[in-house]
VOGU-3710 file (C-alpha; in Angstrom, 3 decimals, decimal comma):
1> xxxxxxxxxx> 82,134/70,877/169,331  85,412/72,642/170,083  87,185/69,294/170,244  85,665/68,286/166,900  86,714/71,558/165,291  90,177/71,252/166,771  90,478/67,743/165,347  89,348/68,918/161,923  91,773/71,853/162,013  94,638/69,611/163,120
11> xxxxxxxxxx> 93,903/67,097/160,390  93,828/69,859/157,780  97,073/71,329/159,062  99,012/68,075/159,032  97,639/66,536/155,854  98,044/67,113/152,181  95,461/69,459/150,591  93,228/67,715/148,098  92,814/70,549/145,638  89,825/70,686/143,302
21> xxxxxxxxxx> 88,000/67,724/144,739  87,367/68,476/148,391  88,747/69,230/151,793  92,190/68,470/153,112  92,379/64,740/153,556  94,743/62,253/155,119  94,172/59,709/152,358  94,859/59,908/148,636  91,369/58,885/147,535  89,333/61,834/146,270
31> xxxxxxxxxx> 86,703/63,321/148,560  83,441/62,339/146,872  81,215/65,376/146,596  78,055/63,881/145,130  75,700/61,575/146,988  76,594/57,977/146,152  73,784/55,502/145,759  74,012/51,747/145,682  72,264/49,631/143,089  69,159/49,262/145,261
41> xxxxxxxxxx> 68,730/53,019/145,390  69,893/53,512/148,950  72,582/55,864/150,176  75,920/54,075/150,509  78,113/54,124/153,592  80,513/56,448/151,761  77,706/58,914/151,052  76,602/58,808/154,686  80,146/59,540/155,810  80,304/62,321/153,251
51> xxxxxxxxxx> 77,151/63,893/154,667  78,691/63,880/158,138  81,761/65,674/156,787  79,600/68,398/155,330  77,752/68,732/158,631  81,043/69,116/160,503  82,093/71,731/157,954  78,783/73,572/158,370  79,230/73,620/162,145  82,757/74,937/161,730
61> xxxxxxxxxx> 81,605/77,700/159,382  78,802/78,768/161,732  81,189/78,784/164,699  83,708/80,924/162,840  80,919/83,215/161,634  79,892/83,804/165,251  83,505/84,746/165,975  83,424/87,182/163,059  80,266/88,769/164,468  82,042/89,229/167,792
71> xxxxxxxxxx> 84,857/91,029/165,962  82,359/93,378/164,309  80,998/94,281/167,750  77,561/95,616/168,597  75,906/98,117/166,334  76,234/101,754/167,344  76,424/105,145/165,679  80,184/105,062/166,180  80,663/101,619/164,600  81,885/102,893/161,251
81> xxxxxxxxxx> 82,574/99,439/159,825  78,983/98,233/160,169  77,625/101,562/158,968  79,842/101,393/155,880  78,051/98,191/154,873  74,598/99,709/155,215  73,642/98,378/158,680  71,604/101,035/160,471  70,458/99,330/163,690  71,085/96,409/166,051
91> xxxxxxxxxx> 67,938/94,788/164,690  69,266/95,217/161,157  72,522/93,499/162,119  70,675/90,587/163,739  68,486/90,218/160,659  71,487/90,224/158,292  73,259/87,645/160,469  70,215/85,353/160,466  69,849/85,603/156,689  73,541/84,860/156,191
101> xxxxxxxxxx> 73,378/81,795/158,461  70,529/80,522/156,302  72,575/81,210/153,165  75,426/79,137/154,636  73,110/76,244/155,486  71,496/76,352/152,044  74,886/76,375/150,308  76,158/73,372/152,256  72,866/71,520/151,708  73,333/72,037/147,977
111> xxxxxxxxxx> 76,887/70,705/148,273  75,653/67,622/150,139  73,417/66,910/147,138  76,349/67,189/144,763  76,139/70,837/143,699  79,637/72,158/144,397  80,398/74,159/141,238  81,664/77,702/141,552  79,073/78,983/139,096  76,032/77,411/140,784
121> xxxxxxxxxx> 77,128/77,322/144,435  79,650/80,178/144,777  79,385/80,625/148,555  80,228/76,994/149,309  82,966/76,954/146,684  84,623/80,046/148,151  84,436/78,791/151,742  85,756/75,350/150,866  88,569/76,769/148,734  89,584/79,155/151,532
131> xxxxxxxxxx> 89,639/76,291/154,049  91,750/74,092/151,775  94,265/76,830/151,064  94,365/78,609/154,407  92,926/76,236/157,008  90,715/77,782/159,722  92,454/81,158/159,463  91,795/81,363/155,741  88,228/80,162/156,217  87,537/82,850/158,816
141> xxxxxxxxxx> 88,889/85,552/156,520  86,663/84,339/153,672  83,601/84,208/155,958  84,238/87,809/156,950  84,459/88,938/153,340  81,416/86,876/152,310  79,337/88,444/155,088  80,516/91,916/154,113  79,493/91,219/150,510  76,163/89,885/151,751
151> xxxxxxxxxx> 75,472/93,081/153,702  76,578/95,184/150,723  74,241/93,445/148,252  71,590/96,178/148,336  74,241/98,774/147,469  75,622/96,787/144,524  73,236/97,264/141,622  73,600/95,199/138,481  75,000/98,234/136,667  77,602/98,902/139,389
161> xxxxxxxxxx> 78,651/95,251/139,421  78,980/95,296/135,636  81,257/98,331/135,790  83,320/96,749/138,562  83,805/93,633/136,447  84,973/95,793/133,557  87,497/97,482/135,844  88,684/94,059/137,068  89,415/92,740/133,575  93,105/91,916/133,997
171> xxxxxxxxxx> 93,553/89,614/130,998  96,142/91,932/129,455  98,339/93,350/132,250  101,041/94,129/129,693  98,851/97,061/128,602  99,468/98,709/131,983  102,926/99,685/130,660  102,402/101,391/127,265  105,852/103,047/127,171  107,548/99,671/127,616
181> xxxxxxxxxx> 105,402/98,110/124,893  106,812/100,681/122,470  110,269/99,115/122,934  111,660/96,105/121,095  113,209/94,222/124,010  115,320/91,086/124,077  114,794/88,877/127,129  117,781/86,736/128,139  116,720/83,963/130,504  119,657/82,500/132,470
191> xxxxxxxxxx> 118,651/79,237/134,149  120,470/76,565/136,057  121,026/75,175/139,532  122,580/77,196/142,327  126,286/77,959/141,933  126,133/77,631/138,148  127,234/81,180/137,309  123,925/82,342/135,848  123,794/85,537/137,912  127,503/86,134/137,259
201> xxxxxxxxxx> 126,930/86,186/133,484  123,910/88,467/133,819  125,856/90,903/135,999  128,724/90,933/133,481  126,234/92,060/130,835  125,095/94,796/133,218  128,677/95,900/133,931  129,423/96,203/130,213  126,390/98,425/129,622  126,330/102,216/129,814
211> xxxxxxxxxx> 123,255/102,225/132,049  121,264/99,622/133,871  119,265/98,262/136,782  119,690/95,274/139,082  116,586/94,039/140,919  117,014/91,345/143,565  114,847/89,600/146,154  116,769/90,825/149,215  118,012/94,178/150,463  121,344/92,544/151,210
221> xxxxxxxxxx> 121,693/91,379/147,600  120,978/94,913/146,414  123,688/96,073/148,813  126,165/93,490/147,481  125,675/94,542/143,862  125,881/98,193/144,904  129,185/97,466/146,685  130,497/95,521/143,685  129,785/98,298/141,194  131,094/100,984/143,533
231> xxxxxxxxxx> 134,312/99,013/144,030  134,764/98,946/140,260  134,395/102,728/140,071  130,968/102,619/138,441  128,494/105,203/139,805  125,655/103,234/141,390  122,592/104,053/143,456  120,996/101,706/145,959  117,221/101,852/146,374  115,419/99,548/148,796
241> xxxxxxxxxx> 112,367/99,762/150,994  114,545/101,093/153,791  116,874/103,593/152,195  118,159/105,402/149,136  121,791/106,065/148,308  122,119/108,288/145,250  125,614/109,120/143,926  126,387/112,821/143,954  127,651/114,840/141,044  126,567/112,442/138,283
251> xxxxxxxxxx> 123,424/112,231/136,182  123,939/108,780/134,710  124,335/105,914/137,171  123,397/102,292/137,675  120,648/101,342/140,128  120,721/98,356/142,474  117,388/97,753/144,164  114,964/95,247/145,571  112,542/93,995/142,932  109,602/95,861/144,462
261> xxxxxxxxxx> 111,514/99,136/143,957  112,478/98,524/140,315  112,013/101,833/138,436  109,621/101,433/135,521  109,945/104,922/134,026  113,705/104,962/133,406  115,070/103,899/130,006  118,288/101,864/130,382  120,433/99,568/128,281  120,320/96,484/130,540
271> xxxxxxxxxx> 118,169/95,304/133,431  118,869/92,214/135,551  115,975/90,639/137,464  117,236/87,985/139,864  115,392/84,857/141,099  112,698/85,058/138,417  111,000/81,886/139,730  109,627/84,153/142,480  107,126/85,271/139,846  104,999/82,348/141,053
281> xxxxxxxxxx> 105,047/83,364/144,731  101,569/84,366/146,012  102,925/87,016/148,403  105,648/88,732/146,364  105,292/87,359/142,840  103,506/90,492/141,616  106,770/92,471/141,905  108,648/90,104/139,560  105,750/90,148/137,090  105,628/93,940/137,234
291> xxxxxxxxxx> 109,373/94,176/136,630  109,243/91,735/133,706  106,278/93,463/132,080  107,289/97,040/132,813  111,049/97,586/133,035  112,214/99,861/130,199  115,432/98,142/129,146  116,693/97,191/125,706  118,011/93,946/127,196  116,391/92,236/130,181
301> xxxxxxxxxx> 118,385/89,463/131,858  116,359/87,108/134,049  118,107/84,679/136,404  116,396/81,713/138,000  115,378/78,091/137,992  114,521/75,807/135,087  110,902/75,557/136,254  110,300/79,168/135,182  111,297/78,675/131,524  107,971/77,697/129,942
311> xxxxxxxxxx> 106,015/80,406/131,754  108,521/83,154/130,942  108,616/82,116/127,278  104,806/82,253/127,126  104,776/85,719/128,673  107,481/86,940/126,282  105,457/85,619/123,355  102,428/87,574/124,567  104,588/90,686/124,949  106,119/90,357/121,504
321> xxxxxxxxxx> 109,619/90,315/123,024  112,374/88,000/121,813  113,346/85,377/124,415  116,783/83,714/124,467  117,349/80,903/126,989  120,851/80,303/128,400  121,326/77,113/130,426  124,169/76,494/132,872  125,563/73,555/134,790  126,729/73,705/138,373
331> xxxxxxxxxx> 130,364/74,841/138,672  131,208/72,722/141,690  129,804/69,321/142,663  127,049/69,022/145,247  126,050/65,955/147,207  123,869/65,007/150,134  125,578/63,256/153,006  124,671/59,737/154,072  124,419/60,683/157,732  123,007/63,569/159,740
341> xxxxxxxxxx> 124,704/65,225/162,699  122,298/63,270/164,934  121,579/66,407/166,912  125,209/66,808/167,998  126,385/70,405/167,471  129,943/69,415/168,373  130,133/67,760/164,927  129,985/71,155/163,223  132,981/72,072/161,066  134,425/75,422/160,028
351> xxxxxxxxxx> 132,410/76,823/157,109  129,134/75,150/158,144  125,838/77,029/157,814  122,883/75,806/159,873  119,504/76,822/158,425  116,436/77,382/160,622  113,150/79,164/160,033  112,303/81,331/163,027  114,047/84,349/164,468  113,810/83,057/168,017
361> xxxxxxxxxx> 115,081/79,662/166,901  118,052/81,231/165,116  119,169/83,171/168,175  118,761/80,086/170,349  120,730/78,030/167,856  123,519/80,613/167,710  123,847/80,571/171,494  123,830/76,766/171,636  126,497/76,463/168,925  128,804/78,947/170,612
371> xxxxxxxxxx> 128,409/77,232/173,976  128,970/73,764/172,494  131,931/74,567/170,231  133,622/77,518/171,912  133,697/79,258/168,507  131,830/82,345/167,311  128,755/82,049/165,098  127,461/84,690/162,671  123,726/85,128/162,073  121,763/86,252/158,999
381> xxxxxxxxxx> 117,995/86,570/158,546  115,464/88,739/156,763  114,536/91,395/159,316  118,110/92,296/160,266  119,120/95,783/159,060  121,136/95,570/155,812  124,339/96,857/157,390  124,107/94,280/160,168  123,502/91,469/157,692  126,421/92,607/155,537
391> xxxxxxxxxx> 128,646/92,742/158,610  127,618/89,261/159,746  128,143/87,821/156,255  131,599/89,424/156,080  132,542/87,972/159,467  131,594/84,484/158,296  133,319/84,825/154,911  136,599/86,031/156,438  138,795/82,931/156,940  141,115/84,757/159,333
401> xxxxxxxxxx> 138,821/85,269/162,312  137,045/83,110/164,877  133,607/83,150/163,199  133,625/79,526/162,058  129,866/78,998/161,752  126,725/80,666/160,448  123,070/80,309/161,370  120,718/81,629/158,707  117,084/81,726/157,693  115,856/80,678/154,253
411> xxxxxxxxxx> 117,137/84,065/153,056  120,378/82,176/152,429  118,643/80,481/149,487  118,014/83,762/147,658  121,409/84,126/146,038  123,107/85,438/149,169  126,834/85,148/148,490  128,369/83,249/151,378  131,376/80,941/151,356  129,569/77,891/152,741
421> xxxxxxxxxx> 131,161/74,456/152,699  128,240/72,541/154,167  124,522/73,343/154,543  122,821/71,748/157,540  119,028/71,868/157,820  117,991/72,303/161,444  114,537/71,126/160,334  112,793/70,169/157,083  109,576/72,017/157,985  108,602/75,657/158,413
431> xxxxxxxxxx> 105,645/77,799/159,456  104,353/79,653/156,396  102,064/82,056/158,241  99,159/79,615/158,254  100,455/76,090/158,825  103,573/74,166/159,651  104,461/72,414/156,407  107,284/70,432/154,929  109,786/72,276/152,771  109,110/72,002/149,052
441> xxxxxxxxxx> 111,552/70,369/146,658  112,430/73,766/145,217  113,076/75,272/148,655  115,350/72,417/149,725  117,362/72,507/146,494  117,593/76,301/146,531  118,860/76,412/150,118  121,018/73,289/149,959  122,578/74,441/146,715  124,299/77,273/148,562
451> xxxxxxxxxx> 126,884/74,776/149,774  130,156/75,066/147,870  129,666/78,660/146,706  132,621/79,689/144,535  132,602/83,437/145,063  131,439/86,145/147,434  131,020/89,886/147,011  134,199/90,365/149,056  136,137/88,408/146,441  134,437/90,306/143,626
461> xxxxxxxxxx> 135,400/93,617/145,195  138,958/92,403/145,752  139,290/91,638/142,048  137,876/94,979/140,964  141,035/95,817/139,045  141,695/92,305/137,809  140,167/89,901/135,372  137,354/87,862/136,894  137,011/84,245/135,899  134,887/81,448/137,238
471> xxxxxxxxxx> 137,072/78,871/138,953  135,628/75,506/139,867  136,259/74,268/143,384  137,523/70,731/143,736  135,792/70,147/147,045  132,050/69,406/146,676  129,344/71,253/148,543  127,724/69,032/151,146  124,149/68,978/152,427  122,814/67,218/155,505
481> xxxxxxxxxx> 120,477/67,700/158,461  120,862/68,201/162,169  118,404/65,398/162,990  118,280/61,987/161,342  114,487/62,123/160,833  114,818/65,009/158,358  117,599/63,534/156,227  115,474/61,226/153,983  113,297/64,154/152,876  116,337/66,277/152,009
491> xxxxxxxxxx> 117,971/63,399/150,133  114,751/62,755/148,217  114,420/66,402/147,168  117,772/66,336/145,374  116,554/63,439/143,211  113,367/65,252/142,153  112,515/67,975/139,662  110,408/70,900/140,852  107,040/71,318/139,135  107,022/73,920/136,324
501> xxxxxxxxxx> 105,391/77,244/137,144  101,916/77,561/135,672  101,067/81,217/136,296  102,576/84,531/137,386  100,992/86,646/140,104  99,845/90,178/139,404  98,564/93,049/141,487  96,523/95,811/139,847  98,402/99,135/139,809  97,345/102,090/141,942
511> xxxxxxxxxx> 95,513/103,915/139,151  93,153/100,954/138,674  92,507/100,676/142,416  91,722/104,382/142,602  89,267/104,112/139,705  87,678/100,971/141,172  87,061/102,778/144,474  84,798/105,224/142,630  82,250/102,400/142,240  82,047/101,748/145,986
521> xxxxxxxxxx> 80,586/103,874/148,794  83,202/106,376/150,083  83,495/104,724/153,501  84,030/101,181/152,167  86,988/99,489/153,921  90,043/99,113/151,709  90,395/95,429/152,616  86,898/94,772/151,259  87,727/96,604/148,040  90,881/94,520/147,549
531> xxxxxxxxxx> 88,997/91,275/148,118  86,189/92,441/145,838  88,736/93,012/143,077  90,205/89,560/143,656  86,731/88,006/143,441  85,791/89,764/140,198  89,205/89,638/138,533  89,306/88,139/135,063  92,749/86,926/134,017  94,371/84,889/131,272
541> xxxxxxxxxx> 95,731/81,397/132,085  99,236/82,869/132,455  98,313/85,092/135,402  96,749/84,943/138,842  95,544/87,712/141,135  96,186/87,404/144,826  96,093/89,894/147,667  98,642/89,220/150,386  97,401/88,575/153,902  99,770/91,267/155,193
551> xxxxxxxxxx> 98,241/93,845/152,836  94,742/93,000/154,064  95,885/93,207/157,667  97,560/96,592/157,190  94,467/97,859/155,369  92,335/97,018/158,410  94,901/98,434/160,855  94,768/101,873/159,200  91,083/101,851/158,236  90,034/104,199/161,054
561> xxxxxxxxxx> 92,236/107,042/159,800  90,928/109,581/157,233  93,278/108,828/154,349  92,934/108,872/150,584  93,254/105,669/148,571  96,674/106,832/147,373  97,849/107,401/150,947  96,544/104,023/152,090  98,308/102,243/149,236  101,575/103,988/150,146
571> xxxxxxxxxx> 101,416/102,452/153,619  100,377/99,063/152,221  103,467/99,011/149,997  105,896/99,574/152,880  107,787/96,307/153,639  107,169/96,286/157,395  107,235/93,171/159,585  103,878/92,647/161,324  104,951/89,782/163,554  105,399/92,063/166,583
581> xxxxxxxxxx> 102,462/93,822/168,348  104,587/96,955/168,724  104,862/97,225/164,937  101,065/97,322/164,612  101,020/100,383/166,881  103,756/101,979/164,788  101,765/101,435/161,588  98,845/103,206/163,246  101,156/106,000/164,405  102,454/106,470/160,859
591> xxxxxxxxxx> 98,889/106,560/159,503  97,963/109,150/162,115  100,954/111,316/161,168  99,901/111,161/157,534  96,239/111,884/158,310  96,963/114,854/160,589  100,023/116,091/158,662  101,816/116,380/161,991  104,862/114,723/163,540  106,770/111,986/161,788
601> xxxxxxxxxx> 110,144/112,228/163,489  111,148/109,351/165,763  111,061/111,558/168,852  107,473/112,610/168,025  106,133/109,048/168,181  105,011/108,014/171,648  104,834/104,372/170,530  108,632/104,283/170,169  110,654/103,752/173,313  113,670/106,009/172,754
611> xxxxxxxxxx> 115,592/104,103/175,418  116,195/101,397/172,799  118,783/103,685/171,233  121,031/102,502/174,079  119,769/98,931/173,818  121,576/95,624/173,888  120,771/92,507/171,861  118,204/91,586/174,510  116,144/94,580/173,345  116,357/93,601/169,685
621> xxxxxxxxxx> 112,582/93,490/169,119  112,344/97,156/169,969  115,135/97,965/167,535  113,310/96,058/164,793  110,129/97,998/165,597  111,858/101,376/165,306  113,433/100,225/162,048  109,961/99,422/160,723  108,853/102,968/161,520  111,797/104,314/159,524
631> xxxxxxxxx> 110,631/102,146/156,613  107,097/103,533/156,913  108,450/107,070/157,067  110,502/106,425/153,937  107,491/105,138/151,985  105,024/107,860/152,965  107,525/110,713/152,931  106,660/111,688/149,380  102,890/111,402/149,781
//
């Protein structure tokens, strides 16, 4: 059975999801979900094959459910998780498990007979949808939640469920920001390809205002705008998940921040929200939606891709805000090359940026490039501290040193101002936290479009006292790949248009979560509450509710600590990187400090190895871990 499940998982990972009509499939024909009968009344070969698929799926679900039971552990007085769901004995747990297995079998039997609708077969629909979207990992998470809901059924009366549904009515998220709705805002939507000057024009509007906010997708971008305004003598604060820099001696100042930190209670003349197409991102899109709906600015300038236009206009119409669309053309030409580097790093040229998608891979690539070329190579990726990233970017941008090359993650596609002549994709696939998948058309065009950038923050700062103009470069930006196998996909992407965004992601604000928790037993795990809200949420066609996998994981990591909902949400909002085991221990340490109201300084935390303060690059993981604790400390400091 393990080999069968492995084969199914592999097929789902490597194939295209067949949304709405069945499981992931390697063929384009829809997965037929109703029994198919031939004219003589017998079951066709297709229906027989279909039945076998459902049986394989049932076996997979049961196997993963057994794994979930192992994670719950045996019942005991000290097993708070099982007790929170009303299980009072080992016999009670065994009985609940047996009943849930039967519910699974019944649901899949109904599906085999053609009943796959969400309204009439919700358990099967949820499990299948989770498998399609998240493969085995997503399926296991949904099984866990479904079993928790099953155990909780006796504690969820019809009246309680009705009240929960009322609390989860998110059709009008604009009403979460009543002070903003009292304003008559004008939304300026600047759209165009990369290197078209759209962000430049938005920032000029911000510079000409008396007060304003810039919200960007990266800490480094917030730092660049902060540096630009400071160089021009304009008082500016920088607020990110890691730090705050507030100018002294002035009451009125600009704010440059990451989108998640955009202040929603500060009235300003102009706000700039960069990379607005991120509004459709399941993990972070809620922050862009929140900024668009809630920022208190007379003028809001949104910068992004053409695919966001229809959705943003629909949202503005619902808000009652005026929307003006400004379209731009690329300032310098861009073209894909006819040949790849064929894996030969010696073919790199000064000004090349090689893009890869893993931290380990980036460091390995940097070392290989330096050994092959004898030149230095800068490195930029998401989890580097902002100062380090700014330093590396400056080294690459400076034409008068030996840093000829750059290796970068996909963070380079988020408006990062680098003087890149040629973008080289090390690969055309990435791991998205669940599966290895091919890069989307939008991702390829966003990253590749960084070739031929006309201006960096260094140049902007240098011209602080002069008149800035956009000057077109004569030399085109070039895009290619390291390996020949990836080049056709990259070339194809630049001939395609990305699909328009259909919906913006929202997360309910803290006050709604706190009120919702009042309709659950006090010891209910936060992760269950978040998933319960997602299940019951009622939204308009313009919006979607999603709970990030990282938020659910952090919620479970800190569940054992006696914290209020407000305190738990403060930790959930901290932008920590969970890809290192040491960071998990630091999250727990931060939760313990908050619960006990003791400690909190770096030297108080046993989980931090203070020897890393004298570390080299070989000890970088430890440095990242300690940086994550500083982020946690920053977020919970005011709780």
